[in-house]
C-alpha positions in Angstrom: -1.8 27.6 -25.3 1.6 26.9 -23.6 4.0 28.2 -20.9 7.6 28.2 -20.5 8.6 25.8 -17.5 10.6 28.7 -16.0 8.0 31.2 -15.8 5.4 28.8 -15.0 7.4 28.1 -11.7 7.5 31.6 -11.2 4.0 31.8 -11.3 4.4 29.0 -9.8 6.0 30.5 -6.5 3.9 33.4 -6.5 0.8 31.4 -5.7 2.5 30.3 -2.7 1.8 33.7 -1.3 -2.2 33.5 -2.4 -2.7 29.7 -1.5 -1.6 26.5 0.2 0.1 24.5 -2.4 0.0 20.9 -2.5 2.5 18.8 -4.8 4.3 15.7 -5.3 7.6 15.4 -3.6 10.0 12.9 -3.6 10.3 11.5 0.1 12.4 8.9 -0.2 10.5 5.8 -0.2 8.0 7.0 -3.3 6.4 9.8 -3.9 3.7 11.6 -1.9 1.4 15.0 -2.0 2.3 17.4 0.8 2.6 21.2 0.6 5.5 23.1 -0.6 6.7 26.1 -0.9 8.6 26.4 -3.8 8.6 25.2 -7.3 12.0 23.6 -7.4 10.6 21.0 -4.8 8.1 19.3 -7.2 8.7 16.2 -8.1 7.0 16.2 -11.9 8.0 13.6 -13.8 6.6 10.4 -11.4 4.7 7.4 -12.6 2.1 7.9 -9.4 1.8 8.5 -5.8 2.1 6.1 -3.0 -1.4 7.4 -1.3 -4.0 9.0 -3.3 -4.6 13.0 -3.0 -8.0 12.6 -1.7 -6.7 12.8 1.8 -7.1 16.9 1.3 -11.0 16.4 1.2 -11.6 13.3 2.6 -8.9 12.9 5.5 -7.7 9.7 6.8 -8.0 11.3 10.4 -10.4 14.0 11.1 -11.7 15.9 14.3 -15.2 16.9 13.0 -16.2 18.9 16.7 -15.8 19.2 19.6 -18.1 19.4 23.0 -17.9 20.6 26.9 -20.6 20.7 28.8 -20.8 22.6 31.8 -23.9 22.3 33.9 -26.8 22.1 31.8 -24.8 23.9 28.8 -23.0 22.3 26.3 -21.0 23.9 23.7 -20.6 22.8 20.6 -17.8 23.6 18.0 -17.1 23.1 14.6 -13.7 21.7 14.2 -13.4 22.4 10.2 -10.9 24.5 8.7 -10.5 25.8 5.4 -7.9 26.8 3.4 -7.9 28.1 -0.2 -5.5 25.7 -1.7 -4.2 24.5 -5.1 -3.7 20.6 -5.9 -1.0 20.4 -8.1 0.4 17.6 -10.6 -2.8 15.7 -10.4 -2.6 12.8 -12.8 -6.0 12.2 -14.8 -7.1 9.0 -12.8 -6.8 10.7 -9.4 -8.7 13.1 -10.7 -11.6 11.4 -12.1 -11.5 9.4 -8.4 -12.5 12.8 -6.9 -15.1 13.0 -8.8 -16.3 9.6 -8.2 -15.8 11.0 -4.5 -18.5 13.5 -5.2 -21.1 11.4 -6.3 -20.6 10.2 -2.6 -20.2 13.3 -0.3 -22.1 16.1 -2.1 -24.9 14.9 -4.6 -28.7 15.9 -4.7 -29.3 14.2 -1.5 -27.4 14.9 0.6 -23.6 17.0 1.7 -21.0 16.4 3.2 -20.1 19.8 4.8 -16.3 19.3 5.7 -15.6 17.4 2.4 -17.6 20.0 0.1 -15.8 23.3 1.7 -12.1 21.6 1.5 -13.7 21.0 -2.2 -14.7 24.4 -3.2 -11.9 25.9 -1.7 -9.6 24.1 -4.1 -8.2 24.3 -7.6 -6.7 21.0 -9.6 -4.0 21.5 -11.8 -3.6 18.4 -13.3 -0.5 17.1 -15.4 -0.8 14.6 -17.8 1.0 11.2 -17.9 3.7 11.3 -20.7 5.0 7.7 -19.2 2.8 4.5 -18.1 3.5 2.2 -15.6 2.8 -1.0 -16.7 0.5 -1.8 -13.5 -2.2 1.0 -15.1 -5.1 0.5 -16.7 -7.2 3.7 -16.7 -8.0 3.2 -20.7 -10.4 0.5 -18.9 -12.7 3.1 -17.9 -12.7 5.5 -20.9 -10.1 7.6 -18.8 -6.9 8.9 -20.8 -3.6 9.0 -19.0 -3.8 12.7 -20.8 -7.4 13.4 -20.1 -8.2 16.6 -18.7 -11.7 15.5 -16.8 -11.9 16.6 -13.1 -8.9 19.0 -13.6 -9.3 22.8 -13.2 -6.3 23.5 -15.1 -4.4 20.8 -17.3 -0.9 20.4 -18.5 1.2 18.5 -20.7 4.7 18.3 -20.3 6.3 19.3 -23.3 10.2 18.9 -22.1 10.9 22.6 -21.7 7.7 24.1 -21.7 3.7 22.9 -20.7 1.2 22.8 -23.2 -1.9 24.7 -21.3 -5.9 23.3 -21.2 -8.4 25.6 -19.1 -11.1 23.4 -18.4 -12.6 25.3 -15.7 -13.4 28.5 -14.5 -11.6 28.2 -11.5 -8.8 27.1 -14.1 -9.5 30.3 -15.7 -8.6 32.4 -12.9 -5.3 30.8 -12.2 -4.8 30.7 -16.4 -4.9 34.8 -16.5 -2.3 34.7 -14.5 -0.1 33.3 -16.6 2.4 34.5 -19.6 0.9 32.3 -22.0 1.8 31.9 -25.6 0.9 29.7 -28.8 2.2 26.3 -29.5 4.0 25.7 -32.7 3.0 23.3 -35.5 5.4 20.7 -33.9 4.0 21.1 -30.1 0.6 20.7 -31.0 1.2 17.5 -33.3 3.1 15.8 -29.9 0.5 17.2 -27.7 -1.8 15.2 -30.1 0.3 12.0 -30.0 0.1 12.4 -25.9 -3.9 13.0 -25.9 -4.2 9.5 -28.2 -2.3 7.5 -26.1 -3.8 4.6 -24.1 -2.4 2.5 -21.1 -1.3 -0.9 -22.7 -3.2 -3.0 -19.9 -6.5 -2.8 -20.4 -9.8 -5.1 -19.0 -12.8 -5.5 -20.3 -15.6 -4.3 -18.3 -18.1 -4.3 -20.4 -20.5 -6.6 -19.3 -18.7 -7.1 -15.9 -22.0 -5.1 -13.8 -24.5 -7.5 -15.5 -22.6 -10.7 -14.9 -22.3 -9.5 -11.0 -25.7 -9.3 -11.1 -25.7 -12.8 -11.1 -23.6 -14.1 -9.4 -23.6 -13.0 -5.2 -23.8 -17.1 -4.6 -21.0 -17.5 -6.8 -18.6 -20.6 -6.1 -16.1 -17.7 -7.8 -15.9 -16.3 -4.3 -14.8 -19.5 -2.3 -11.5 -19.3 -4.2 -11.0 -16.0 -5.2 -9.9 -15.1 -1.4 -7.6 -17.8 -0.7 -4.4 -15.6 -0.5 -5.9 -12.6 0.5 -4.2 -11.0 4.0 -6.9 -8.8 5.2 -4.1 -6.3 5.4 -6.5 -3.5 3.4 -3.8 -2.1 1.8 -5.7 -2.2 -1.5 -8.6 0.1 0.2 -6.6 2.6 1.7 -4.4 3.5 -1.2 -7.7 3.7 -3.4 -8.4 7.0 -4.7 -12.6 5.9 -4.8 -12.4 4.1 -1.5 -14.6 6.3 1.0 -15.5 4.1 3.9 -15.2 5.6 7.2 -16.0 5.2 11.2 -16.6 7.7 13.2 -15.9 7.8 16.9 -15.7 9.8 20.3 -12.9 10.9 22.6 -14.3 11.5 25.6 -12.8 12.6 29.0 -15.0 13.6 31.6 -17.4 16.6 30.3 -15.7 17.5 27.1 -14.9 15.6 24.1 -14.3 15.2 20.6 -16.1 13.5 17.4 -13.6 12.0 14.7 -14.0 10.5 11.6 -11.1 7.9 10.5 -10.9 5.9 7.3 -12.4 2.4 7.2 -12.5 -0.4 4.8 -15.0 -2.8 3.8 -11.7 -5.3 4.1 -11.6 -5.1 7.7 -13.3 -7.6 10.0 -14.4 -4.9 12.4 -16.1 -3.0 9.5 -19.3 -4.7 9.8 -19.2 -6.1 13.5 -22.5 -5.0 15.2 -22.8 -3.9 18.9 -24.7 -7.6 19.6 -21.9 -9.6 18.6 -23.1 -10.5 14.7 -21.1 -9.9 11.8 -22.6 -10.3 8.5 -19.3 -10.4 6.4 -17.1 -12.5 9.0 -15.0 -13.8 6.0 -12.6 -12.9 3.5 -14.9 -14.5 1.2 -17.9 -12.5 1.9 -15.5 -9.3 2.2 -13.6 -9.6 -0.7 -17.4 -10.5 -2.4 -18.3 -6.8 -1.3 -15.4 -5.0 -2.5 -15.7 -6.3 -6.0 -19.6 -5.7 -6.1 -19.5 -2.3 -4.7 -16.8 -1.1 -7.1 -18.4 -2.5 -10.3 -21.7 -3.2 -9.5 -23.7 -1.5 -6.9 -21.7 2.0 -7.3 -22.7 1.3 -10.9 -26.5 0.9 -10.3 -26.2 4.0 -7.6 -24.3 6.6 -9.4 -23.7 5.7 -13.1 -20.2 4.9 -12.8 -18.0 2.1 -12.0 -16.0 2.9 -8.6 -12.3 2.3 -10.6 -9.9 4.7 -12.1 -7.4 2.1 -12.8 -4.7 3.7 -10.9 -3.0 0.3 -9.9 -1.8 1.3 -6.6 -3.8 -1.8 -5.1 -1.8 -4.1 -7.6 1.5 -2.4 -6.9 0.7 -2.8 -2.9 -0.7 -5.7 -2.7 1.9 -8.2 0.0 0.9 -11.1 -2.1 0.3 -10.0 -5.3 -3.5 -10.2 -6.0 -4.2 -8.5 -9.3 -7.6 -6.5 -9.7 -7.6 -6.9 -13.2 -7.3 -10.8 -13.1 -10.1 -10.4 -10.3 -12.3 -9.0 -12.6 -11.5 -11.3 -15.3 -11.8 -13.9 -13.0 -15.4 -13.0 -12.1 -15.9 -12.3 -16.1 -15.6 -15.3 -16.9 -16.6 -17.4 -13.9 -19.8 -19.7 -14.9 -23.1 -18.6 -12.9 -25.1 -20.6 -10.6 -29.0 -21.6 -11.4 -30.5 -21.0 -8.0 
């Protein structure tokens, strides 16, 4: 099915009355996801945003609750505020990243209500990639640049119209509000061509997890970390990184519990109250980063915690390339212990 961009724009503007609509816009320094009021504000032909849209479910800084003590009584108030939300223009790598975050924040063992409530109230409208950046390598993880996994409604740009794929019941509810028409034979051929595309850049991760099982004490980590500045930009620009810190901001008899993003690449992340730090150097922190994404997460959740978006490659000030890092691990000699 398809819809003209003109009709989609009209429907999009009508949705603003019922939803908080988040979409990619040009902010002068790149592409950012922010709230929009009109389809005319949306940037559609972008390669990728500077930061992933995960922040709308897992904010970089959020108040979890506030509390106040009066005499012997303590009042606790949740600070969670949730709105019906549409996230438009989500690339397949970021949609897949949200599915990986689901494994962390809402699973069979526990549910984070702050993440979960936002996720439940949101509809993801994915937008397929018709251009591929040289830093993209999502096909390494069986993610298609035009794949609908993780979206509720998925669009492919056909020029003057969008191909529309309904993925979930949430997506169907939105699709029912659209004036859809059948694709022509030529349009279907174009859709098939776009869907068959892969990223030119790919890495072989078929044996990476099993290789890392035996590499904890490998000398590979000694050289890997040498040019890293420890700036954490790789973690903060990643759609699947989910480490956080919780702090108390207290004044007299009242306070607020706050959650903020943290990173395993930060020196203070593992610092104990005793002063001991089990990962007190870049070598151990880089080992943790790679092991977590390509080994620990696989054993715990059945998937690698990387979607090949390439943001860390673009953002790194010393040009550390995760593709080369993984390739180096694949080729590293094993140490017999």
